Backbone bond lengths (Angstrom), bond angles and torsions (degrees), N, CA, C in turn:
res aa  C-N    CA-C-N  psi(-1)  N-CA   C-N-CA  omega(-1)  CA-C   N-CA-C  phi
1 X - - - 1.435 - - 1.534 111.78 -
2 X 1.316 118.01 132.24 1.376 126.41 -178.79 1.503 111.36 -115.58
3 X 1.374 119.92 120.88 1.344 120.52 172.74 1.541 108.89 -108.66
4 X 1.261 122.32 121.33 1.461 126.58 179.17 1.456 115.81 -103.42
5 X 1.332 113.03 132.55 1.414 120.78 178.77 1.480 110.92 -54.15
6 X 1.336 122.15 137.11 1.487 122.21 -178.08 1.539 116.66 -44.27
7 X 1.315 113.55 -44.31 1.492 118.36 -176.40 1.593 110.41 -65.29
8 X 1.395 110.40 -40.25 1.472 114.34 -178.94 1.525 111.34 -68.63
9 X 1.334 113.96 -40.33 1.479 119.34 176.97 1.571 111.38 -58.63
10 X 1.368 113.04 -43.66 1.442 117.04 -179.53 1.538 112.07 -64.53
11 X 1.362 113.38 -42.31 1.471 117.48 175.23 1.494 113.78 -61.98
12 X 1.266 121.23 -39.11 1.430 122.54 178.22 1.530 114.45 -75.54
13 X 1.275 114.92 -28.46 1.526 116.02 172.50 1.470 110.54 -71.94
14 X 1.352 119.16 -42.88 1.464 123.19 176.42 1.584 111.36 -60.41
15 X 1.259 115.70 -33.10 1.509 120.42 178.97 1.531 110.03 -82.69
16 X 1.377 118.46 -1.19 1.463 123.93 -176.59 1.413 115.95 61.26
17 X 1.350 116.85 28.07 1.444 123.20 173.10 1.453 111.53 -80.92
18 X 1.399 115.76 -34.75 1.432 121.57 175.81 1.524 109.16 -126.47
19 X 1.479 111.00 160.17 1.459 119.76 171.24 1.556 105.22 -105.86
20 X 1.303 121.17 136.86 1.518 124.21 179.46 1.448 107.80 -97.45
21 X 1.288 114.37 116.88 1.533 124.91 176.73 1.468 111.11 -107.31
22 X 1.330 114.82 121.62 1.501 121.63 -173.03 1.497 107.85 -100.69
23 X 1.282 116.56 120.02 1.500 123.69 -175.63 1.507 112.71 -93.76
24 X 1.354 115.62 1.04 1.491 119.15 -176.27 1.530 111.04 -77.41
25 X 1.233 118.32 156.77 1.483 123.01 -178.71 1.464 109.82 -64.05
26 X 1.346 118.94 161.43 1.376 124.32 172.05 1.500 111.44 -58.24
27 X 1.279 116.25 -35.90 1.488 116.31 -174.93 1.509 106.44 -70.85
28 X 1.317 123.08 -40.28 1.464 126.65 -178.21 1.496 107.81 -61.49
29 X 1.411 116.77 -46.74 1.413 120.05 178.60 1.523 113.51 -60.19
30 X 1.328 117.58 -48.43 1.380 117.32 178.60 1.596 117.66 -65.68
31 X 1.387 114.70 -29.96 1.346 118.95 175.65 1.491 118.55 -75.84
32 X 1.336 115.54 -40.60 1.527 125.92 -175.92 1.566 112.29 -101.73
33 X 1.271 117.53 -21.96 1.468 119.35 -175.55 1.481 109.13 96.42
34 X 1.345 118.99 -177.45 1.431 123.80 -179.33 1.485 112.05 -149.08
35 X 1.270 120.60 157.65 1.416 121.63 176.50 1.468 111.08 -66.24
36 X 1.339 116.49 138.61 1.581 115.34 177.08 1.554 112.22 -53.16
37 X 1.225 113.30 138.59 1.507 121.01 177.77 1.520 115.93 75.71
38 X 1.338 118.80 0.57 1.360 122.46 177.61 1.566 110.57 -65.51
39 X 1.414 121.32 150.73 1.338 124.74 177.76 1.516 110.32 -115.35
40 X 1.255 114.52 121.48 1.514 122.15 177.82 1.479 108.64 -70.30
41 X 1.361 115.60 117.30 1.487 117.64 179.42 1.618 107.77 -129.30
42 X 1.211 108.85 163.13 1.478 122.58 178.18 1.432 116.01 -69.37
43 X 1.378 122.08 115.45 1.381 125.02 179.63 1.596 111.79 -60.24
44 X 1.330 114.98 -45.87 1.495 115.96 179.38 1.594 113.81 -61.27
45 X 1.314 113.68 -42.88 1.453 118.09 175.57 1.583 113.18 -60.61
46 X 1.262 114.45 -49.26 1.360 116.95 -173.97 1.593 112.42 -79.59
47 X 1.277 119.98 -13.95 1.582 119.39 170.31 1.465 105.79 -78.82
48 X 1.337 118.72 -38.00 1.494 122.98 -179.72 1.615 106.14 -67.67
49 X 1.305 120.14 -49.18 1.463 120.30 -174.49 1.509 106.64 -142.00
50 X 1.393 116.72 81.72 1.444 118.34 178.06 1.538 112.36 -66.27
51 X 1.277 112.87 155.87 1.502 114.93 170.10 1.459 108.39 -78.37
52 X 1.345 121.36 163.24 1.467 122.39 -172.27 1.487 110.73 -103.73
53 X 1.273 116.43 -129.88 1.476 121.89 -174.44 1.580 103.62 -61.34
54 X 1.323 108.41 155.58 1.515 118.39 175.48 1.516 108.45 90.57
55 X 1.275 124.16 2.21 1.508 122.89 178.02 1.488 107.48 -131.58
56 X 1.375 112.73 151.49 1.422 125.10 171.68 1.498 109.77 -125.60
57 X 1.290 119.64 128.12 1.469 123.56 -176.10 1.558 104.77 -98.59
58 X 1.335 108.01 146.91 1.484 120.73 -179.52 1.578 109.03 -131.29
59 X 1.222 119.16 135.46 1.498 124.29 172.86 1.575 106.84 -137.02
60 X 1.224 121.51 -165.97 1.529 121.21 -169.56 1.643 105.81 -78.50
61 X 1.331 112.01 -48.41 1.454 116.05 -169.62 1.550 112.57 -126.95
62 X 1.306 121.05 18.27 1.514 130.56 -175.68 1.530 111.81 59.93
63 X 1.318 117.44 34.04 1.496 122.23 176.74 1.572 106.10 -96.33
64 X 1.317 112.62 -56.98 1.517 113.94 -179.55 1.407 113.39 -68.12
65 X 1.316 120.77 -31.19 1.514 119.00 -178.10 1.572 112.76 -68.35
66 X 1.325 117.59 -20.06 1.373 118.13 176.61 1.499 114.61 -66.89
67 X 1.337 116.77 -18.70 1.467 122.06 179.59 1.536 110.04 -73.39
68 X 1.271 117.27 -17.25 1.488 122.89 -171.70 1.551 113.76 -97.65
69 X 1.389 113.84 -5.83 1.446 117.33 -167.89 1.548 113.00 -79.97
70 X 1.309 115.45 73.72 1.353 123.38 178.85 1.530 107.71 -135.69
71 X 1.212 117.75 165.82 1.489 120.43 177.99 1.505 119.49 54.06
72 X 1.352 114.45 28.65 1.483 121.68 -179.21 1.545 118.05 85.62
73 X 1.285 117.20 0.59 1.444 117.11 175.90 1.421 118.24 -63.93
74 X 1.251 123.21 160.14 1.462 128.53 -178.83 1.514 111.82 -121.60
75 X 1.303 119.03 168.30 1.519 123.54 178.31 1.531 105.11 -137.57
76 X 1.364 111.20 154.06 1.496 119.91 172.11 1.480 107.89 -78.90
77 X 1.344 117.14 115.60 1.566 120.55 -179.33 1.558 107.55 -63.27
78 X 1.356 114.55 124.88 1.417 119.90 177.08 1.465 109.71 90.97
79 X 1.345 122.50 -10.62 1.400 126.29 -179.44 1.528 118.92 65.78
80 X 1.330 120.91 -153.28 1.452 126.98 -171.77 1.651 101.95 -70.18
81 X 1.202 117.98 -37.78 1.469 120.94 -179.11 1.551 111.05 -56.68
82 X 1.289 118.20 -45.14 1.455 128.94 177.94 1.586 104.71 -63.17
83 X 1.409 113.65 -51.40 1.370 115.90 -178.79 1.482 115.45 -55.39
84 X 1.270 120.05 -43.75 1.430 127.65 176.43 1.514 111.04 -64.96
85 X 1.284 118.86 -43.60 1.506 124.01 -178.92 1.557 109.63 -65.66
86 X 1.384 118.11 -27.47 1.354 120.26 175.98 1.533 118.78 -79.75
87 X 1.367 111.57 -3.36 1.448 120.17 171.96 1.601 106.40 83.00
88 X 1.248 117.44 16.25 1.506 119.24 -178.65 1.593 108.45 -73.36
89 X 1.296 116.07 158.91 1.485 121.22 -175.80 1.498 111.92 -60.48
90 X 1.323 115.70 138.53 1.542 122.44 174.42 1.593 102.28 -133.85
91 X 1.257 114.41 138.28 1.422 122.35 177.08 1.563 111.89 -123.47
92 X 1.290 120.33 155.42 1.456 126.44 173.85 1.453 109.68 -56.82
93 X 1.433 120.45 131.04 1.395 122.79 -179.36 1.543 106.29 -112.98
94 X 1.397 118.24 140.88 1.350 121.13 174.84 1.512 117.34 -96.35
95 X 1.310 115.15 -14.44 1.448 118.80 -174.10 1.529 108.36 -103.13
């Protein structure tokens, strides 16, 4: 299991080393926003068959993302809450 500091996760996503997969609901994303370039994915599908290396998962408080940490995947430590508190970019989400 790898937990990445939000700033490190952002840097690695920007460098195209990792893809950021957002496990939050569409309602959470619309209400709170989303990291630029994050991809909204199904929690159920990704708990059953998480992607491996090359992805970092994000949820609201880093609880749901822990369910996906197999096959070399990573998560954003502290989730979207920590991302926001770190002052990292957030954009309006439509999904």
